N, C-alpha and C positions, 0 to 999 in steps of 0.2 A: 540427518535424516536416521529414521530406525525402524526396522521391520522384523518380524520372527513369527512364530507359529502359535496358534492358539493350542489348547489343551486336547482338542480334537484332532490336530494335526493340520486343520486348515490353515494356510498362509495370511497372516495379518497384514492388512494395508500398510504400505509405507507412510509414515508419519513426516510430514514435510512443515517446517516453520518459516512462514512468510510476512515480512513486514508491510505495514501500508504507511507510508510516509508523506510528507508534503507541509506547506505551509498551513497557518493558522485559518480555520475557516473552508479548506478546501475541499472536504468533503470525506475524510478519512473515517468519522464515527458512522456517517450514513453509508459508506461503503460496508463496512465490515458488518453491520445491522442488517443491510439488504442481502448479502449472500449467505450469512451463516445460517446454517439448518438448525441450531441450537439458540435459545436465546443469549444474545451476546452479553459479556460482561461489559460495563461501561464505568468508568471513572471521572464522570463530567460533574462540574462544579459551576455556579451562576457567577458570571462576571461581576465583579464588584467595582466600587469606587477605586480600590488598590491599584487595578491595572491600569486607571487613566495614565497616559503618558508611557507606559510600559510595554503594554500590546497595542499593537498596530490593527485597528479593525477597520481602516479604509477599505470600502468596496464591499464589507461585509457587516456594516453599522447594525442588521436587524437580529445579529448572532448573539446570544444572551447567554449561552453555557461554554464552557471549554473543557478538553480532556487535560487531567493534571497528571495521570500516571500512563495509562493505555487503554486500548480498547481490545477485547480479546472475542473471536469467533471461531467456528469450524465448519469446514464443508467437505464434503466426501466427493472425490472424483472417480467415477468408476469403482472398480473392486480393487484398483491397485494403490490408490494414493487418498490420504486424508491430510486435509491441508488446516493447518493452524492459524489462526491470522492475528496479528498485533498491530494495532494501530497505535503509531507513536505521537505524542503529543507535540504541537507544531509550535508554541512559543519557544523563544530562545532560553527563557528561564526555567524551561523544563527538559531541557537538552540532556542534563547529567544523567538521566536515565536511559538515555539511548544505547549507551554502552552496553548494559545489562540485558535490555530487551532483544538487541541484536545478537547475542551471542547463539551461535548454533542455526542462524537463518540461511536458508538457501538461497534467497533473493529478497526484493523489494520492490514495490509498486510505489513510483514518485508520483502522486497525485499533483495536478497543475490547474491552476485557474488561470485564463488568458488575461484577466482583468488585473493580476496581482502574479505575473508570470516570475519576477525577481524572486517572490518567496521560495522557488524552488531550488535557489541555489544552494543553501546550506545542507538540504537532503542530498542532492547530486554529489556536493563537494564530500559530505561524509561516506557515501557509499563508494565512490572513488578511491578516497584514502583507504578503506578497510578492505577495497577489492571484491566487495559484494556485488555480485550480478544485479542489475535493476534495468527495469523499464519505466518509460513515462507515459502516463495516460492522462490525458487532458480532458478534465471533468467538462461537460458541456453544459454550462450554467445559461439560463435564460437571459438574454441581453448582451452576453459577452460576445466580443468580436471573435469569430471563428477563423483561426490562422490555419494556412495549411502548416501540415506535420512538419514539411521540411522546413518552415520558417520558425517552428518551435525549436526543433532540432539546432539550427543556426543560432538562435537567441539565447538557448541555454548551452552552447558550444560542447553539445554532446559527440563522444566518439562516434564514428560510422555506424559501429556494430549495436549500439544501444537502441531498441525498437522504441518508437513513439506510435502511439495510437489514439483514437477518441474513446471516450466512455462516458457512460451516464450512471452516477454513483447510486441513482435511485433505482434503477433496473437491474433484475437480478441475473438476466441472461447476459447483459452487458458488461457485468462485474466478473462472471465466469469467463467469458471471454479474454479479458485482462489477464486474469489468474493463470488459465491455460496458456497464454502468451508468454508470461514470465517463466514458469516450470519449464517450458521448452527451451526458453533462452538461457534460464541458469545452467539446465543440465547440459546444454549444449556447450555451454562455457567450461564447463569442468569435466568434458569429454564423456558423460555418461550417456548411455542410449538404452532406458528402459523403454516399456510399453508406454505409448503417448498418452497422458492424462487426457479423460473424456469425463464430461458433465454427466449427472446422473439425473 
């Protein structure tokens, strides 16, 4: 995080880096695009036959693009914070970029799809190993079975202090709620008590 004062002496918002992670096709690109107040940077490429047998698209057969580096967006929370959002690639063959993207991040949102809940495990394991605060946000896809949040926490073997919540990656207010929850959780874990972030 970084903060300072402008040339006029006005305090600048604190910059916070947030990661949006999860399995392939879980809604990371959608979430960044939905909530970003600027046109998001996307590094999507069309899926080709070369990915057959490499990328598991079961459950998301209609998906025809994939993120190959990262998505990037920005959202201002009140006058205190500016969140910089980095969506990570979901497929294993692109995980080598995670270490670079994760540098300096306050915390992470792990998006989950109950149709493919096991796809969350690599993200959960990664952030647990790094000691990065994270929450799990269950993206509510149409036609997907709606589990109780306690069931999701149990299925993912999450520690008691890791928040789990529902979200809709297509809905701006829902995405804001997820980000606010993450910032509060991460700052609480780090023992900081700044003013609470509030959406604008």
